[in-house]
C-alpha positions as a LaTeX table, in Angstrom:
\begin{tabular}{lrrr}
\hline
Residue & $x$ (\AA) & $y$ (\AA) & $z$ (\AA) \\
\hline
Met1 & 119.51 & 91.49 & 110.86 \\
Lys2 & 119.60 & 95.26 & 110.56 \\
Ile3 & 116.54 & 97.53 & 110.29 \\
Thr4 & 116.76 & 101.22 & 109.35 \\
Phe5 & 113.61 & 103.29 & 109.88 \\
Phe6 & 112.87 & 106.39 & 107.79 \\
Ser7 & 109.37 & 107.45 & 108.81 \\
His8 & 105.76 & 106.34 & 108.60 \\
Ser9 & 105.95 & 102.63 & 107.66 \\
Thr10 & 109.07 & 102.87 & 105.51 \\
Cys11 & 112.19 & 100.99 & 106.49 \\
Ile12 & 115.01 & 98.90 & 105.05 \\
Ile13 & 115.78 & 95.43 & 106.34 \\
Glu14 & 119.29 & 94.11 & 105.67 \\
Ile15 & 119.76 & 90.33 & 105.76 \\
His16 & 122.91 & 88.64 & 104.45 \\
Asp17 & 123.76 & 91.59 & 102.19 \\
Lys18 & 120.23 & 91.63 & 100.75 \\
Tyr19 & 118.36 & 94.91 & 101.15 \\
Leu20 & 114.56 & 94.86 & 101.49 \\
Leu21 & 112.76 & 98.20 & 101.20 \\
Ile22 & 109.35 & 98.20 & 102.89 \\
Asp23 & 106.46 & 100.44 & 101.72 \\
Pro24 & 108.48 & 103.36 & 100.24 \\
Phe25 & 106.91 & 106.74 & 101.07 \\
Phe26 & 109.26 & 109.69 & 100.53 \\
Ser27 & 108.26 & 112.06 & 97.70 \\
Gly28 & 104.80 & 112.73 & 99.16 \\
Asn29 & 105.95 & 112.54 & 102.77 \\
Pro30 & 105.96 & 115.85 & 104.70 \\
Ile31 & 108.90 & 114.63 & 106.81 \\
Phe32 & 111.06 & 114.44 & 103.65 \\
Arg33 & 109.87 & 117.63 & 101.98 \\
Asn34 & 112.71 & 119.24 & 99.95 \\
Thr35 & 115.06 & 116.40 & 100.86 \\
Asn36 & 117.21 & 114.40 & 98.44 \\
Phe37 & 116.11 & 111.14 & 100.03 \\
Leu38 & 117.92 & 108.98 & 97.46 \\
Lys39 & 121.22 & 109.89 & 99.14 \\
Phe40 & 120.30 & 107.50 & 101.96 \\
Phe41 & 120.47 & 104.47 & 99.66 \\
Thr42 & 123.27 & 102.61 & 97.93 \\
Lys43 & 121.61 & 99.27 & 97.29 \\
Ile44 & 118.08 & 97.81 & 97.16 \\
Asn45 & 117.33 & 94.25 & 96.04 \\
Tyr46 & 113.66 & 93.86 & 96.94 \\
Ile47 & 110.65 & 96.10 & 97.58 \\
Leu48 & 107.91 & 94.66 & 99.81 \\
Leu49 & 104.47 & 96.27 & 99.61 \\
Thr50 & 101.76 & 95.57 & 102.17 \\
His51 & 98.91 & 97.33 & 100.33 \\
Ala52 & 98.17 & 99.90 & 97.62 \\
His53 & 97.61 & 103.14 & 99.55 \\
Tyr54 & 99.65 & 106.12 & 98.34 \\
Asp55 & 101.55 & 106.48 & 101.62 \\
His56 & 102.99 & 102.98 & 101.05 \\
Val57 & 103.61 & 102.76 & 97.30 \\
Cys58 & 104.21 & 106.26 & 95.91 \\
Asp59 & 107.93 & 105.73 & 95.18 \\
Val60 & 107.92 & 102.13 & 93.98 \\
Glu61 & 108.71 & 102.89 & 90.34 \\
Leu62 & 111.45 & 105.35 & 91.28 \\
Phe63 & 113.28 & 102.89 & 93.52 \\
Ser64 & 112.80 & 99.86 & 91.29 \\
Lys65 & 114.26 & 101.61 & 88.26 \\
Lys66 & 116.99 & 103.40 & 90.21 \\
Phe67 & 118.27 & 100.14 & 91.67 \\
Asn68 & 118.53 & 97.82 & 88.70 \\
Asn69 & 114.95 & 96.57 & 88.61 \\
Ala70 & 114.69 & 95.74 & 92.31 \\
Leu71 & 112.06 & 93.02 & 92.61 \\
Val72 & 108.66 & 94.13 & 93.92 \\
Ile73 & 106.97 & 91.49 & 96.08 \\
Ser74 & 103.32 & 92.01 & 96.91 \\
Asn75 & 99.88 & 90.58 & 96.38 \\
Tyr76 & 98.71 & 89.53 & 92.92 \\
Glu77 & 96.79 & 92.73 & 92.13 \\
Ile78 & 99.52 & 95.15 & 93.22 \\
Ser79 & 102.14 & 93.12 & 91.37 \\
Asn80 & 100.04 & 93.20 & 88.19 \\
Tyr81 & 99.58 & 96.97 & 88.53 \\
Phe82 & 103.31 & 97.63 & 88.63 \\
Asp83 & 104.13 & 94.93 & 86.09 \\
Lys84 & 102.13 & 96.92 & 83.53 \\
Lys85 & 104.35 & 99.91 & 84.31 \\
Gly86 & 107.49 & 97.95 & 83.45 \\
Val87 & 108.44 & 97.11 & 87.03 \\
Lys88 & 109.80 & 93.64 & 87.80 \\
Thr89 & 107.36 & 91.93 & 90.17 \\
Tyr90 & 106.65 & 88.71 & 92.03 \\
Gly91 & 102.97 & 88.30 & 92.86 \\
Ile92 & 101.91 & 86.24 & 95.87 \\
Asn93 & 98.81 & 85.81 & 97.99 \\
Tyr94 & 97.77 & 84.38 & 101.35 \\
Gly95 & 99.29 & 80.93 & 101.46 \\
Ser96 & 102.52 & 79.08 & 102.07 \\
Phe97 & 105.98 & 80.38 & 102.82 \\
Ile98 & 108.01 & 81.16 & 99.69 \\
Ser99 & 111.81 & 80.90 & 99.67 \\
Phe100 & 114.00 & 83.83 & 98.64 \\
Pro101 & 117.77 & 84.36 & 99.01 \\
Phe102 & 117.16 & 86.32 & 102.23 \\
Gly103 & 114.86 & 83.73 & 103.86 \\
Lys104 & 111.23 & 82.56 & 103.72 \\
Leu105 & 108.38 & 84.98 & 103.21 \\
Lys106 & 104.68 & 84.50 & 103.88 \\
Tyr107 & 101.94 & 87.00 & 102.97 \\
Val108 & 99.45 & 87.19 & 105.84 \\
Trp109 & 96.09 & 88.78 & 106.53 \\
Ala110 & 95.60 & 92.44 & 107.53 \\
Ala111 & 92.32 & 94.16 & 108.41 \\
His112 & 92.44 & 97.36 & 106.36 \\
Ser113 & 91.66 & 98.52 & 102.79 \\
Ser114 & 93.76 & 98.70 & 99.62 \\
Val115 & 93.28 & 100.97 & 96.62 \\
Phe116 & 95.65 & 102.99 & 94.44 \\
Lys117 & 95.43 & 106.77 & 94.23 \\
Asp118 & 93.94 & 106.49 & 90.72 \\
Gly119 & 91.13 & 104.28 & 92.05 \\
Thr120 & 92.53 & 100.95 & 90.86 \\
Tyr121 & 91.71 & 98.08 & 93.20 \\
Gly122 & 94.79 & 96.97 & 95.14 \\
Gly123 & 93.66 & 93.52 & 96.20 \\
Asn124 & 93.46 & 92.38 & 99.79 \\
Pro125 & 95.80 & 94.21 & 102.20 \\
Gly126 & 98.36 & 92.14 & 104.03 \\
Gly127 & 101.50 & 91.88 & 106.07 \\
Phe128 & 104.61 & 89.75 & 105.85 \\
Leu129 & 105.95 & 87.01 & 108.06 \\
Leu130 & 109.68 & 86.75 & 107.44 \\
His131 & 111.66 & 83.74 & 108.65 \\
Thr132 & 115.46 & 83.89 & 108.42 \\
Asp133 & 118.42 & 82.19 & 110.04 \\
Glu134 & 118.91 & 85.47 & 111.94 \\
Gly135 & 115.44 & 85.30 & 113.49 \\
Asn136 & 111.78 & 85.76 & 112.61 \\
Leu137 & 110.11 & 89.09 & 111.91 \\
Tyr138 & 106.46 & 90.08 & 111.52 \\
Ile139 & 105.57 & 93.15 & 109.44 \\
Ser140 & 101.87 & 93.69 & 110.06 \\
Gly141 & 101.17 & 96.42 & 107.49 \\
Asp142 & 98.29 & 98.77 & 108.19 \\
Thr143 & 95.78 & 96.86 & 110.26 \\
Ser144 & 93.47 & 96.85 & 113.21 \\
Val145 & 93.99 & 94.24 & 115.88 \\
Met146 & 92.56 & 90.89 & 114.79 \\
Tyr147 & 92.24 & 87.47 & 116.30 \\
Glu148 & 94.07 & 85.89 & 113.35 \\
Met149 & 97.30 & 87.28 & 114.83 \\
Asn150 & 97.21 & 84.32 & 117.21 \\
Leu151 & 98.26 & 82.14 & 114.26 \\
Ile152 & 101.55 & 83.97 & 113.65 \\
Pro153 & 103.58 & 82.54 & 116.58 \\
Leu154 & 102.47 & 79.01 & 115.66 \\
Phe155 & 104.95 & 79.21 & 112.78 \\
Gly156 & 107.85 & 80.16 & 115.05 \\
Lys157 & 108.89 & 82.58 & 117.80 \\
Leu158 & 109.22 & 86.21 & 116.75 \\
Lys159 & 112.32 & 88.28 & 117.41 \\
Leu160 & 110.49 & 91.50 & 116.54 \\
Ser161 & 107.07 & 92.69 & 115.40 \\
Ile162 & 106.60 & 95.86 & 113.35 \\
Leu163 & 103.19 & 97.27 & 114.29 \\
Pro164 & 101.34 & 100.53 & 113.54 \\
Ile165 & 100.53 & 102.57 & 116.64 \\
Gly166 & 99.14 & 105.91 & 115.37 \\
Gly167 & 95.43 & 105.09 & 115.56 \\
Lys168 & 92.56 & 106.39 & 113.39 \\
Tyr169 & 93.55 & 104.41 & 110.27 \\
Thr170 & 95.31 & 101.55 & 112.08 \\
Met171 & 95.79 & 100.18 & 115.58 \\
Asp172 & 96.50 & 102.63 & 118.36 \\
Ile173 & 98.75 & 102.02 & 121.38 \\
Glu174 & 96.30 & 99.92 & 123.39 \\
Glu175 & 95.30 & 97.78 & 120.42 \\
Ser176 & 98.94 & 97.21 & 119.49 \\
Ile177 & 99.58 & 95.94 & 123.03 \\
Ile178 & 96.74 & 93.44 & 122.58 \\
Ala179 & 98.21 & 92.46 & 119.21 \\
Ser180 & 101.62 & 91.89 & 120.80 \\
Asp181 & 99.95 & 89.54 & 123.30 \\
Phe182 & 98.36 & 87.57 & 120.46 \\
Leu183 & 101.72 & 87.46 & 118.70 \\
Lys184 & 103.62 & 86.47 & 121.87 \\
Ser185 & 106.00 & 89.26 & 120.91 \\
Glu186 & 107.96 & 91.14 & 123.58 \\
Lys187 & 109.81 & 93.55 & 121.29 \\
Ile188 & 107.83 & 95.89 & 119.03 \\
Leu189 & 108.99 & 98.47 & 116.51 \\
Gly190 & 106.28 & 101.11 & 116.30 \\
Val191 & 105.42 & 102.63 & 112.90 \\
His192 & 102.67 & 104.67 & 111.19 \\
Tyr193 & 102.63 & 107.55 & 113.67 \\
Asp194 & 103.51 & 111.29 & 113.74 \\
Thr195 & 103.67 & 111.63 & 109.93 \\
Phe196 & 100.44 & 113.60 & 109.94 \\
Glu197 & 98.64 & 115.59 & 112.62 \\
Asp198 & 95.83 & 113.08 & 113.09 \\
Ile199 & 98.18 & 110.19 & 113.94 \\
Arg200 & 100.44 & 111.96 & 116.44 \\
Ile201 & 101.26 & 110.15 & 119.68 \\
Glu202 & 102.87 & 110.89 & 123.03 \\
Lys203 & 106.04 & 108.84 & 122.62 \\
Glu204 & 107.08 & 108.51 & 126.25 \\
Gln205 & 103.57 & 107.62 & 127.34 \\
Ala206 & 103.40 & 104.99 & 124.60 \\
Lys207 & 106.68 & 103.41 & 125.72 \\
Lys208 & 105.45 & 103.44 & 129.31 \\
Arg209 & 102.21 & 101.63 & 128.43 \\
Phe210 & 104.13 & 98.85 & 126.66 \\
Phe211 & 106.61 & 98.62 & 129.53 \\
Glu212 & 103.76 & 98.22 & 132.02 \\
Lys213 & 102.67 & 95.17 & 130.03 \\
Gly214 & 106.15 & 93.65 & 130.03 \\
Lys215 & 106.94 & 94.75 & 126.45 \\
Glu216 & 109.54 & 96.97 & 124.82 \\
Leu217 & 108.28 & 99.56 & 122.34 \\
Ile218 & 111.08 & 100.81 & 120.10 \\
Leu219 & 110.56 & 104.19 & 118.42 \\
Leu220 & 113.35 & 105.13 & 116.02 \\
Glu221 & 114.23 & 108.55 & 114.67 \\
Lys222 & 114.53 & 109.21 & 110.92 \\
Gly223 & 117.47 & 107.19 & 109.59 \\
Glu224 & 118.12 & 105.41 & 112.89 \\
Thr225 & 119.11 & 101.73 & 112.82 \\
Leu226 & 118.17 & 98.77 & 114.99 \\
Tyr227 & 120.10 & 95.51 & 115.15 \\
Ile228 & 118.21 & 92.37 & 116.14 \\
\hline
\end{tabular}
């Protein structure tokens, strides 16, 4: 499994030649200002959306249409929203695992909010639990720490958890450490930090705090890849 991080909560997960784009945020992202960000991509098969906020969905239509109607997977309300715009979607909700060519996917609870920029309700926010023959991955989406995270490892041991660490709108460093304990996850990819002034972190201090708790916090640069 290969994960390429771009910034904020946006990354691509490659599994068995299937490319999953997570929460695409480029055109309104200050880190990609005046950048031809499409040059980074040659193939996208699926787009996974955790919730409806602009900094997670602003480039969905662009990527879906650019890459041969890449399938959008999200909750029922978000899927309906993009379906009406001519985007190919697959609506799910909290419930069982669903099988896809890349593995099994389960939409799980997140403690946050979810509304489109135009005010349309975006349904309940969530995250994704991804089980593959290359290992299990938890994508929390924007969330605070919550006791329900204790349920995630009951479905299988995690190879990696993708957790927000910027604070204010999501978990901060200390809360993400607690979350990693609930998840029984030793390796964490930090996201949702440094994009804006009010979610900046001290990277080395953050890594140190996780290390002191017996965890590894991975912070990738723009376009950097992690193999797990």
